Each structure stands twice: as structure tokens, then as C-alpha cells.
Chimera marker file (.cmm) of the C-alpha trace (Angstrom):
<marker_set name="trace">
<marker id="1" x="88.266" y="88.970" z="69.764" r="1" g="1" b="0" radius="0.5"/>
<marker id="2" x="91.250" y="89.280" z="72.088" r="1" g="1" b="0" radius="0.5"/>
<marker id="3" x="89.498" y="87.580" z="75.004" r="1" g="1" b="0" radius="0.5"/>
<marker id="4" x="89.377" y="84.351" z="72.989" r="1" g="1" b="0" radius="0.5"/>
<marker id="5" x="93.180" y="84.028" z="73.079" r="1" g="1" b="0" radius="0.5"/>
<marker id="6" x="93.020" y="82.292" z="76.442" r="1" g="1" b="0" radius="0.5"/>
<marker id="7" x="90.350" y="79.913" z="75.177" r="1" g="1" b="0" radius="0.5"/>
<marker id="8" x="92.479" y="78.548" z="72.344" r="1" g="1" b="0" radius="0.5"/>
<marker id="9" x="94.374" y="76.413" z="74.843" r="1" g="1" b="0" radius="0.5"/>
<marker id="10" x="97.692" y="77.819" z="73.679" r="1" g="1" b="0" radius="0.5"/>
<marker id="11" x="99.447" y="80.005" z="76.209" r="1" g="1" b="0" radius="0.5"/>
<marker id="12" x="100.317" y="83.451" z="74.876" r="1" g="1" b="0" radius="0.5"/>
<marker id="13" x="103.206" y="85.302" z="76.462" r="1" g="1" b="0" radius="0.5"/>
<marker id="14" x="103.741" y="89.041" z="76.754" r="1" g="1" b="0" radius="0.5"/>
<marker id="15" x="107.136" y="90.330" z="77.817" r="1" g="1" b="0" radius="0.5"/>
<marker id="16" x="107.475" y="93.831" z="79.254" r="1" g="1" b="0" radius="0.5"/>
<marker id="17" x="110.709" y="95.826" z="79.266" r="1" g="1" b="0" radius="0.5"/>
<marker id="18" x="110.114" y="99.101" z="81.118" r="1" g="1" b="0" radius="0.5"/>
<marker id="19" x="111.833" y="100.768" z="84.070" r="1" g="1" b="0" radius="0.5"/>
<marker id="20" x="108.627" y="102.402" z="85.341" r="1" g="1" b="0" radius="0.5"/>
<marker id="21" x="106.918" y="100.152" z="87.895" r="1" g="1" b="0" radius="0.5"/>
<marker id="22" x="103.523" y="101.820" z="87.408" r="1" g="1" b="0" radius="0.5"/>
<marker id="23" x="103.664" y="101.209" z="83.651" r="1" g="1" b="0" radius="0.5"/>
<marker id="24" x="104.632" y="97.563" z="84.221" r="1" g="1" b="0" radius="0.5"/>
<marker id="25" x="101.753" y="97.052" z="86.672" r="1" g="1" b="0" radius="0.5"/>
<marker id="26" x="99.254" y="98.719" z="84.326" r="1" g="1" b="0" radius="0.5"/>
<marker id="27" x="100.395" y="96.699" z="81.316" r="1" g="1" b="0" radius="0.5"/>
<marker id="28" x="100.391" y="93.522" z="83.386" r="1" g="1" b="0" radius="0.5"/>
<marker id="29" x="96.751" y="94.093" z="84.309" r="1" g="1" b="0" radius="0.5"/>
<marker id="30" x="95.697" y="94.934" z="80.740" r="1" g="1" b="0" radius="0.5"/>
<marker id="31" x="97.578" y="92.015" z="79.177" r="1" g="1" b="0" radius="0.5"/>
<marker id="32" x="96.262" y="89.523" z="81.741" r="1" g="1" b="0" radius="0.5"/>
<marker id="33" x="92.753" y="90.699" z="80.885" r="1" g="1" b="0" radius="0.5"/>
<marker id="34" x="93.500" y="89.918" z="77.229" r="1" g="1" b="0" radius="0.5"/>
<marker id="35" x="94.581" y="86.370" z="78.086" r="1" g="1" b="0" radius="0.5"/>
<marker id="36" x="98.360" y="86.747" z="78.172" r="1" g="1" b="0" radius="0.5"/>
<marker id="37" x="100.797" y="85.270" z="80.646" r="1" g="1" b="0" radius="0.5"/>
<marker id="38" x="102.970" y="88.294" z="81.457" r="1" g="1" b="0" radius="0.5"/>
<marker id="39" x="106.621" y="88.398" z="82.405" r="1" g="1" b="0" radius="0.5"/>
<marker id="40" x="108.743" y="91.440" z="83.147" r="1" g="1" b="0" radius="0.5"/>
<marker id="41" x="112.286" y="91.242" z="81.787" r="1" g="1" b="0" radius="0.5"/>
<marker id="42" x="115.308" y="93.517" z="82.062" r="1" g="1" b="0" radius="0.5"/>
<marker id="43" x="116.509" y="93.276" z="78.455" r="1" g="1" b="0" radius="0.5"/>
<marker id="44" x="116.512" y="91.233" z="75.255" r="1" g="1" b="0" radius="0.5"/>
<marker id="45" x="119.173" y="88.822" z="76.484" r="1" g="1" b="0" radius="0.5"/>
<marker id="46" x="116.646" y="87.311" z="78.904" r="1" g="1" b="0" radius="0.5"/>
<marker id="47" x="114.367" y="86.539" z="75.974" r="1" g="1" b="0" radius="0.5"/>
<marker id="48" x="116.981" y="84.460" z="74.150" r="1" g="1" b="0" radius="0.5"/>
<marker id="49" x="116.133" y="81.486" z="76.394" r="1" g="1" b="0" radius="0.5"/>
<marker id="50" x="112.414" y="81.961" z="75.711" r="1" g="1" b="0" radius="0.5"/>
<marker id="51" x="112.402" y="81.831" z="71.898" r="1" g="1" b="0" radius="0.5"/>
<marker id="52" x="109.289" y="79.646" z="71.639" r="1" g="1" b="0" radius="0.5"/>
<marker id="53" x="107.347" y="81.864" z="74.020" r="1" g="1" b="0" radius="0.5"/>
<marker id="54" x="108.339" y="84.998" z="72.115" r="1" g="1" b="0" radius="0.5"/>
<marker id="55" x="107.325" y="83.444" z="68.785" r="1" g="1" b="0" radius="0.5"/>
<marker id="56" x="103.759" y="83.044" z="70.023" r="1" g="1" b="0" radius="0.5"/>
<marker id="57" x="103.571" y="86.266" z="71.989" r="1" g="1" b="0" radius="0.5"/>
<marker id="58" x="104.564" y="89.899" z="72.059" r="1" g="1" b="0" radius="0.5"/>
<marker id="59" x="107.295" y="92.138" z="73.465" r="1" g="1" b="0" radius="0.5"/>
<marker id="60" x="106.386" y="95.592" z="74.777" r="1" g="1" b="0" radius="0.5"/>
<marker id="61" x="109.386" y="97.787" z="75.517" r="1" g="1" b="0" radius="0.5"/>
<marker id="62" x="110.261" y="101.344" z="76.393" r="1" g="1" b="0" radius="0.5"/>
<marker id="63" x="113.885" y="101.591" z="75.344" r="1" g="1" b="0" radius="0.5"/>
<marker id="64" x="116.165" y="104.265" z="73.967" r="1" g="1" b="0" radius="0.5"/>
<marker id="65" x="116.797" y="103.881" z="70.244" r="1" g="1" b="0" radius="0.5"/>
<marker id="66" x="120.541" y="103.511" z="70.892" r="1" g="1" b="0" radius="0.5"/>
<marker id="67" x="119.809" y="100.507" z="73.131" r="1" g="1" b="0" radius="0.5"/>
<marker id="68" x="117.561" y="99.062" z="70.423" r="1" g="1" b="0" radius="0.5"/>
<marker id="69" x="120.303" y="99.431" z="67.836" r="1" g="1" b="0" radius="0.5"/>
<marker id="70" x="122.679" y="97.453" z="70.089" r="1" g="1" b="0" radius="0.5"/>
<marker id="71" x="120.111" y="94.631" z="70.182" r="1" g="1" b="0" radius="0.5"/>
<marker id="72" x="119.579" y="94.476" z="66.401" r="1" g="1" b="0" radius="0.5"/>
<marker id="73" x="120.303" y="90.754" z="65.913" r="1" g="1" b="0" radius="0.5"/>
<marker id="74" x="117.634" y="89.752" z="68.432" r="1" g="1" b="0" radius="0.5"/>
<marker id="75" x="115.312" y="92.560" z="67.445" r="1" g="1" b="0" radius="0.5"/>
<marker id="76" x="115.378" y="91.493" z="63.797" r="1" g="1" b="0" radius="0.5"/>
<marker id="77" x="114.306" y="87.975" z="64.796" r="1" g="1" b="0" radius="0.5"/>
<marker id="78" x="111.297" y="89.316" z="66.669" r="1" g="1" b="0" radius="0.5"/>
<marker id="79" x="110.476" y="92.578" z="64.900" r="1" g="1" b="0" radius="0.5"/>
<marker id="80" x="106.996" y="91.312" z="64.030" r="1" g="1" b="0" radius="0.5"/>
<marker id="81" x="106.374" y="90.690" z="67.755" r="1" g="1" b="0" radius="0.5"/>
<marker id="82" x="107.959" y="93.891" z="69.064" r="1" g="1" b="0" radius="0.5"/>
<marker id="83" x="106.071" y="97.022" z="70.158" r="1" g="1" b="0" radius="0.5"/>
<marker id="84" x="108.035" y="100.119" z="71.117" r="1" g="1" b="0" radius="0.5"/>
<marker id="85" x="106.341" y="102.305" z="73.726" r="1" g="1" b="0" radius="0.5"/>
<marker id="86" x="107.467" y="105.929" z="73.738" r="1" g="1" b="0" radius="0.5"/>
<marker id="87" x="106.130" y="109.210" z="75.121" r="1" g="1" b="0" radius="0.5"/>
<marker id="88" x="106.954" y="111.126" z="71.946" r="1" g="1" b="0" radius="0.5"/>
<marker id="89" x="106.380" y="109.921" z="68.393" r="1" g="1" b="0" radius="0.5"/>
<marker id="90" x="108.121" y="112.085" z="65.785" r="1" g="1" b="0" radius="0.5"/>
<marker id="91" x="108.771" y="111.727" z="62.068" r="1" g="1" b="0" radius="0.5"/>
<marker id="92" x="112.505" y="111.493" z="62.774" r="1" g="1" b="0" radius="0.5"/>
<marker id="93" x="111.946" y="108.695" z="65.290" r="1" g="1" b="0" radius="0.5"/>
<marker id="94" x="109.626" y="106.855" z="62.898" r="1" g="1" b="0" radius="0.5"/>
<marker id="95" x="112.242" y="107.054" z="60.158" r="1" g="1" b="0" radius="0.5"/>
<marker id="96" x="114.988" y="105.654" z="62.410" r="1" g="1" b="0" radius="0.5"/>
<marker id="97" x="112.679" y="102.900" z="63.656" r="1" g="1" b="0" radius="0.5"/>
<marker id="98" x="111.731" y="101.814" z="60.152" r="1" g="1" b="0" radius="0.5"/>
<marker id="99" x="115.422" y="101.645" z="59.211" r="1" g="1" b="0" radius="0.5"/>
<marker id="100" x="116.087" y="99.170" z="62.024" r="1" g="1" b="0" radius="0.5"/>
<marker id="101" x="112.941" y="97.157" z="61.320" r="1" g="1" b="0" radius="0.5"/>
<marker id="102" x="110.531" y="98.316" z="64.023" r="1" g="1" b="0" radius="0.5"/>
<marker id="103" x="107.004" y="98.523" z="62.674" r="1" g="1" b="0" radius="0.5"/>
<marker id="104" x="104.865" y="98.800" z="65.810" r="1" g="1" b="0" radius="0.5"/>
<marker id="105" x="104.954" y="101.922" z="67.985" r="1" g="1" b="0" radius="0.5"/>
<marker id="106" x="102.493" y="103.022" z="70.616" r="1" g="1" b="0" radius="0.5"/>
<marker id="107" x="102.480" y="106.323" z="72.459" r="1" g="1" b="0" radius="0.5"/>
<marker id="108" x="102.802" y="106.399" z="76.233" r="1" g="1" b="0" radius="0.5"/>
<marker id="109" x="100.753" y="106.525" z="78.312" r="1" g="1" b="0" radius="0.5"/>
<marker id="110" x="99.381" y="103.441" z="76.605" r="1" g="1" b="0" radius="0.5"/>
<marker id="111" x="95.658" y="103.559" z="75.929" r="1" g="1" b="0" radius="0.5"/>
<marker id="112" x="94.117" y="100.094" z="76.469" r="1" g="1" b="0" radius="0.5"/>
<marker id="113" x="91.944" y="100.235" z="73.329" r="1" g="1" b="0" radius="0.5"/>
<marker id="114" x="94.880" y="101.147" z="71.088" r="1" g="1" b="0" radius="0.5"/>
<marker id="115" x="96.959" y="98.401" z="72.663" r="1" g="1" b="0" radius="0.5"/>
<marker id="116" x="94.105" y="95.952" z="72.133" r="1" g="1" b="0" radius="0.5"/>
<marker id="117" x="93.952" y="96.783" z="68.411" r="1" g="1" b="0" radius="0.5"/>
<marker id="118" x="97.715" y="96.461" z="68.058" r="1" g="1" b="0" radius="0.5"/>
<marker id="119" x="97.740" y="93.124" z="69.894" r="1" g="1" b="0" radius="0.5"/>
<marker id="120" x="94.974" y="91.855" z="67.645" r="1" g="1" b="0" radius="0.5"/>
<marker id="121" x="97.002" y="92.879" z="64.606" r="1" g="1" b="0" radius="0.5"/>
<marker id="122" x="100.152" y="91.208" z="65.904" r="1" g="1" b="0" radius="0.5"/>
<marker id="123" x="98.642" y="87.974" z="67.200" r="1" g="1" b="0" radius="0.5"/>
<marker id="124" x="95.726" y="87.299" z="64.907" r="1" g="1" b="0" radius="0.5"/>
<marker id="125" x="96.509" y="88.976" z="61.615" r="1" g="1" b="0" radius="0.5"/>
<marker id="126" x="98.692" y="86.521" z="59.725" r="1" g="1" b="0" radius="0.5"/>
<marker id="127" x="101.390" y="86.424" z="62.422" r="1" g="1" b="0" radius="0.5"/>
<marker id="128" x="101.840" y="90.175" z="61.933" r="1" g="1" b="0" radius="0.5"/>
<marker id="129" x="104.737" y="89.964" z="59.520" r="1" g="1" b="0" radius="0.5"/>
<marker id="130" x="105.034" y="93.402" z="58.059" r="1" g="1" b="0" radius="0.5"/>
<marker id="131" x="105.923" y="91.639" z="54.843" r="1" g="1" b="0" radius="0.5"/>
<marker id="132" x="102.337" y="92.164" z="53.717" r="1" g="1" b="0" radius="0.5"/>
<marker id="133" x="102.969" y="95.897" z="53.869" r="1" g="1" b="0" radius="0.5"/>
<marker id="134" x="106.288" y="95.691" z="52.080" r="1" g="1" b="0" radius="0.5"/>
<marker id="135" x="104.851" y="93.443" z="49.380" r="1" g="1" b="0" radius="0.5"/>
<marker id="136" x="102.318" y="96.146" z="48.609" r="1" g="1" b="0" radius="0.5"/>
<marker id="137" x="105.053" y="98.758" z="48.565" r="1" g="1" b="0" radius="0.5"/>
<marker id="138" x="103.491" y="100.581" z="51.510" r="1" g="1" b="0" radius="0.5"/>
<marker id="139" x="105.272" y="101.735" z="54.588" r="1" g="1" b="0" radius="0.5"/>
<marker id="140" x="104.079" y="101.483" z="58.154" r="1" g="1" b="0" radius="0.5"/>
<marker id="141" x="102.025" y="104.420" z="59.264" r="1" g="1" b="0" radius="0.5"/>
<marker id="142" x="102.326" y="105.903" z="62.710" r="1" g="1" b="0" radius="0.5"/>
<marker id="143" x="100.251" y="108.551" z="64.389" r="1" g="1" b="0" radius="0.5"/>
<marker id="144" x="100.821" y="110.740" z="67.407" r="1" g="1" b="0" radius="0.5"/>
<marker id="145" x="97.800" y="109.367" z="69.216" r="1" g="1" b="0" radius="0.5"/>
<marker id="146" x="98.944" y="105.810" z="69.507" r="1" g="1" b="0" radius="0.5"/>
<marker id="147" x="101.324" y="104.366" z="67.020" r="1" g="1" b="0" radius="0.5"/>
<marker id="148" x="100.528" y="102.389" z="63.952" r="1" g="1" b="0" radius="0.5"/>
<marker id="149" x="97.304" y="103.039" z="62.092" r="1" g="1" b="0" radius="0.5"/>
<marker id="150" x="95.192" y="100.056" z="61.157" r="1" g="1" b="0" radius="0.5"/>
<link id1="1" id2="2" r="1" g="1" b="0" radius="0.2"/>
<link id1="2" id2="3" r="1" g="1" b="0" radius="0.2"/>
<link id1="3" id2="4" r="1" g="1" b="0" radius="0.2"/>
<link id1="4" id2="5" r="1" g="1" b="0" radius="0.2"/>
<link id1="5" id2="6" r="1" g="1" b="0" radius="0.2"/>
<link id1="6" id2="7" r="1" g="1" b="0" radius="0.2"/>
<link id1="7" id2="8" r="1" g="1" b="0" radius="0.2"/>
<link id1="8" id2="9" r="1" g="1" b="0" radius="0.2"/>
<link id1="9" id2="10" r="1" g="1" b="0" radius="0.2"/>
<link id1="10" id2="11" r="1" g="1" b="0" radius="0.2"/>
<link id1="11" id2="12" r="1" g="1" b="0" radius="0.2"/>
<link id1="12" id2="13" r="1" g="1" b="0" radius="0.2"/>
<link id1="13" id2="14" r="1" g="1" b="0" radius="0.2"/>
<link id1="14" id2="15" r="1" g="1" b="0" radius="0.2"/>
<link id1="15" id2="16" r="1" g="1" b="0" radius="0.2"/>
<link id1="16" id2="17" r="1" g="1" b="0" radius="0.2"/>
<link id1="17" id2="18" r="1" g="1" b="0" radius="0.2"/>
<link id1="18" id2="19" r="1" g="1" b="0" radius="0.2"/>
<link id1="19" id2="20" r="1" g="1" b="0" radius="0.2"/>
<link id1="20" id2="21" r="1" g="1" b="0" radius="0.2"/>
<link id1="21" id2="22" r="1" g="1" b="0" radius="0.2"/>
<link id1="22" id2="23" r="1" g="1" b="0" radius="0.2"/>
<link id1="23" id2="24" r="1" g="1" b="0" radius="0.2"/>
<link id1="24" id2="25" r="1" g="1" b="0" radius="0.2"/>
<link id1="25" id2="26" r="1" g="1" b="0" radius="0.2"/>
<link id1="26" id2="27" r="1" g="1" b="0" radius="0.2"/>
<link id1="27" id2="28" r="1" g="1" b="0" radius="0.2"/>
<link id1="28" id2="29" r="1" g="1" b="0" radius="0.2"/>
<link id1="29" id2="30" r="1" g="1" b="0" radius="0.2"/>
<link id1="30" id2="31" r="1" g="1" b="0" radius="0.2"/>
<link id1="31" id2="32" r="1" g="1" b="0" radius="0.2"/>
<link id1="32" id2="33" r="1" g="1" b="0" radius="0.2"/>
<link id1="33" id2="34" r="1" g="1" b="0" radius="0.2"/>
<link id1="34" id2="35" r="1" g="1" b="0" radius="0.2"/>
<link id1="35" id2="36" r="1" g="1" b="0" radius="0.2"/>
<link id1="36" id2="37" r="1" g="1" b="0" radius="0.2"/>
<link id1="37" id2="38" r="1" g="1" b="0" radius="0.2"/>
<link id1="38" id2="39" r="1" g="1" b="0" radius="0.2"/>
<link id1="39" id2="40" r="1" g="1" b="0" radius="0.2"/>
<link id1="40" id2="41" r="1" g="1" b="0" radius="0.2"/>
<link id1="41" id2="42" r="1" g="1" b="0" radius="0.2"/>
<link id1="42" id2="43" r="1" g="1" b="0" radius="0.2"/>
<link id1="43" id2="44" r="1" g="1" b="0" radius="0.2"/>
<link id1="44" id2="45" r="1" g="1" b="0" radius="0.2"/>
<link id1="45" id2="46" r="1" g="1" b="0" radius="0.2"/>
<link id1="46" id2="47" r="1" g="1" b="0" radius="0.2"/>
<link id1="47" id2="48" r="1" g="1" b="0" radius="0.2"/>
<link id1="48" id2="49" r="1" g="1" b="0" radius="0.2"/>
<link id1="49" id2="50" r="1" g="1" b="0" radius="0.2"/>
<link id1="50" id2="51" r="1" g="1" b="0" radius="0.2"/>
<link id1="51" id2="52" r="1" g="1" b="0" radius="0.2"/>
<link id1="52" id2="53" r="1" g="1" b="0" radius="0.2"/>
<link id1="53" id2="54" r="1" g="1" b="0" radius="0.2"/>
<link id1="54" id2="55" r="1" g="1" b="0" radius="0.2"/>
<link id1="55" id2="56" r="1" g="1" b="0" radius="0.2"/>
<link id1="56" id2="57" r="1" g="1" b="0" radius="0.2"/>
<link id1="57" id2="58" r="1" g="1" b="0" radius="0.2"/>
<link id1="58" id2="59" r="1" g="1" b="0" radius="0.2"/>
<link id1="59" id2="60" r="1" g="1" b="0" radius="0.2"/>
<link id1="60" id2="61" r="1" g="1" b="0" radius="0.2"/>
<link id1="61" id2="62" r="1" g="1" b="0" radius="0.2"/>
<link id1="62" id2="63" r="1" g="1" b="0" radius="0.2"/>
<link id1="63" id2="64" r="1" g="1" b="0" radius="0.2"/>
<link id1="64" id2="65" r="1" g="1" b="0" radius="0.2"/>
<link id1="65" id2="66" r="1" g="1" b="0" radius="0.2"/>
<link id1="66" id2="67" r="1" g="1" b="0" radius="0.2"/>
<link id1="67" id2="68" r="1" g="1" b="0" radius="0.2"/>
<link id1="68" id2="69" r="1" g="1" b="0" radius="0.2"/>
<link id1="69" id2="70" r="1" g="1" b="0" radius="0.2"/>
<link id1="70" id2="71" r="1" g="1" b="0" radius="0.2"/>
<link id1="71" id2="72" r="1" g="1" b="0" radius="0.2"/>
<link id1="72" id2="73" r="1" g="1" b="0" radius="0.2"/>
<link id1="73" id2="74" r="1" g="1" b="0" radius="0.2"/>
<link id1="74" id2="75" r="1" g="1" b="0" radius="0.2"/>
<link id1="75" id2="76" r="1" g="1" b="0" radius="0.2"/>
<link id1="76" id2="77" r="1" g="1" b="0" radius="0.2"/>
<link id1="77" id2="78" r="1" g="1" b="0" radius="0.2"/>
<link id1="78" id2="79" r="1" g="1" b="0" radius="0.2"/>
<link id1="79" id2="80" r="1" g="1" b="0" radius="0.2"/>
<link id1="80" id2="81" r="1" g="1" b="0" radius="0.2"/>
<link id1="81" id2="82" r="1" g="1" b="0" radius="0.2"/>
<link id1="82" id2="83" r="1" g="1" b="0" radius="0.2"/>
<link id1="83" id2="84" r="1" g="1" b="0" radius="0.2"/>
<link id1="84" id2="85" r="1" g="1" b="0" radius="0.2"/>
<link id1="85" id2="86" r="1" g="1" b="0" radius="0.2"/>
<link id1="86" id2="87" r="1" g="1" b="0" radius="0.2"/>
<link id1="87" id2="88" r="1" g="1" b="0" radius="0.2"/>
<link id1="88" id2="89" r="1" g="1" b="0" radius="0.2"/>
<link id1="89" id2="90" r="1" g="1" b="0" radius="0.2"/>
<link id1="90" id2="91" r="1" g="1" b="0" radius="0.2"/>
<link id1="91" id2="92" r="1" g="1" b="0" radius="0.2"/>
<link id1="92" id2="93" r="1" g="1" b="0" radius="0.2"/>
<link id1="93" id2="94" r="1" g="1" b="0" radius="0.2"/>
<link id1="94" id2="95" r="1" g="1" b="0" radius="0.2"/>
<link id1="95" id2="96" r="1" g="1" b="0" radius="0.2"/>
<link id1="96" id2="97" r="1" g="1" b="0" radius="0.2"/>
<link id1="97" id2="98" r="1" g="1" b="0" radius="0.2"/>
<link id1="98" id2="99" r="1" g="1" b="0" radius="0.2"/>
<link id1="99" id2="100" r="1" g="1" b="0" radius="0.2"/>
<link id1="100" id2="101" r="1" g="1" b="0" radius="0.2"/>
<link id1="101" id2="102" r="1" g="1" b="0" radius="0.2"/>
<link id1="102" id2="103" r="1" g="1" b="0" radius="0.2"/>
<link id1="103" id2="104" r="1" g="1" b="0" radius="0.2"/>
<link id1="104" id2="105" r="1" g="1" b="0" radius="0.2"/>
<link id1="105" id2="106" r="1" g="1" b="0" radius="0.2"/>
<link id1="106" id2="107" r="1" g="1" b="0" radius="0.2"/>
<link id1="107" id2="108" r="1" g="1" b="0" radius="0.2"/>
<link id1="108" id2="109" r="1" g="1" b="0" radius="0.2"/>
<link id1="109" id2="110" r="1" g="1" b="0" radius="0.2"/>
<link id1="110" id2="111" r="1" g="1" b="0" radius="0.2"/>
<link id1="111" id2="112" r="1" g="1" b="0" radius="0.2"/>
<link id1="112" id2="113" r="1" g="1" b="0" radius="0.2"/>
<link id1="113" id2="114" r="1" g="1" b="0" radius="0.2"/>
<link id1="114" id2="115" r="1" g="1" b="0" radius="0.2"/>
<link id1="115" id2="116" r="1" g="1" b="0" radius="0.2"/>
<link id1="116" id2="117" r="1" g="1" b="0" radius="0.2"/>
<link id1="117" id2="118" r="1" g="1" b="0" radius="0.2"/>
<link id1="118" id2="119" r="1" g="1" b="0" radius="0.2"/>
<link id1="119" id2="120" r="1" g="1" b="0" radius="0.2"/>
<link id1="120" id2="121" r="1" g="1" b="0" radius="0.2"/>
<link id1="121" id2="122" r="1" g="1" b="0" radius="0.2"/>
<link id1="122" id2="123" r="1" g="1" b="0" radius="0.2"/>
<link id1="123" id2="124" r="1" g="1" b="0" radius="0.2"/>
<link id1="124" id2="125" r="1" g="1" b="0" radius="0.2"/>
<link id1="125" id2="126" r="1" g="1" b="0" radius="0.2"/>
<link id1="126" id2="127" r="1" g="1" b="0" radius="0.2"/>
<link id1="127" id2="128" r="1" g="1" b="0" radius="0.2"/>
<link id1="128" id2="129" r="1" g="1" b="0" radius="0.2"/>
<link id1="129" id2="130" r="1" g="1" b="0" radius="0.2"/>
<link id1="130" id2="131" r="1" g="1" b="0" radius="0.2"/>
<link id1="131" id2="132" r="1" g="1" b="0" radius="0.2"/>
<link id1="132" id2="133" r="1" g="1" b="0" radius="0.2"/>
<link id1="133" id2="134" r="1" g="1" b="0" radius="0.2"/>
<link id1="134" id2="135" r="1" g="1" b="0" radius="0.2"/>
<link id1="135" id2="136" r="1" g="1" b="0" radius="0.2"/>
<link id1="136" id2="137" r="1" g="1" b="0" radius="0.2"/>
<link id1="137" id2="138" r="1" g="1" b="0" radius="0.2"/>
<link id1="138" id2="139" r="1" g="1" b="0" radius="0.2"/>
<link id1="139" id2="140" r="1" g="1" b="0" radius="0.2"/>
<link id1="140" id2="141" r="1" g="1" b="0" radius="0.2"/>
<link id1="141" id2="142" r="1" g="1" b="0" radius="0.2"/>
<link id1="142" id2="143" r="1" g="1" b="0" radius="0.2"/>
<link id1="143" id2="144" r="1" g="1" b="0" radius="0.2"/>
<link id1="144" id2="145" r="1" g="1" b="0" radius="0.2"/>
<link id1="145" id2="146" r="1" g="1" b="0" radius="0.2"/>
<link id1="146" id2="147" r="1" g="1" b="0" radius="0.2"/>
<link id1="147" id2="148" r="1" g="1" b="0" radius="0.2"/>
<link id1="148" id2="149" r="1" g="1" b="0" radius="0.2"/>
<link id1="149" id2="150" r="1" g="1" b="0" radius="0.2"/>
</marker_set>
């Protein structure tokens, strides 16, 4: 269960990149409840100094796809830890995201239960490398209600 993350003794970090203060406050509250130490950051460059924290945590970001494409080197390092939050999930967007290595998408406004399932998948399910999907020849599945299907 997610609540047990804090009991493992290992600090889990969640980094939020979002311009909307209300979204940041809401996510902060939800992620704290799930045992994460939360930090708001402006962009990926701030995460470069926090490599160890990112490796054991997650990144939640609402960014334009063009901005994501400019951050590809860093994004590729952390694609298994990255969750894109977006108000509109389309087939075209999903296709572009898969091409740049983004496998986790959640629809805004973020529903706490969907976020909880996605966090569980990322943090507890074999370090969330999407390699298990690619080994099976399957692609990531997204849905309009909240991102990746489990």
C-alpha cells in the first residue's frame, strides 16, 4: 500500500512542475499523504542536482510537448519516473509522447485514486521501467479518464 512508503525508512521524493498554484497545493497535499517529501521546481534543470532523489521518486509535470522535447536528454534518464499531467488526452498526443519516451500520463484535474494507482505502479512495480511492456511487444495504454491503464 502507498501509505507504507514512509515506513520503509527511505525518503521518497516527488517533484512538481506546474504553473498553477492550486494544482501544486493539491498535489502537495495528496503526495504528502502518500508519504512523499514534495518539492516544487521550475524545470528539469533544477532536477539535475537531485539525481539520487529523482531515482527513488517521481516527477509530476504539466508542460507543453515542445518544452518536453527540448528536455529530452534529462527526460530519457527519468522517463520511468515521469508523469505528464494534461487537461486533454488525445491519440495524437499519446503517439507523440510515446515517440519521446513518455509512458505515464494522467488527465487534469488529477483524481487522487488514479494518481495513487499510478504512483504504486511507478514506485513499487519493479521500478516502473516500461521495459516490461516493450519486452512483451505491448504499447502503453492511455485512457481519457486518467492516463495509463493498469
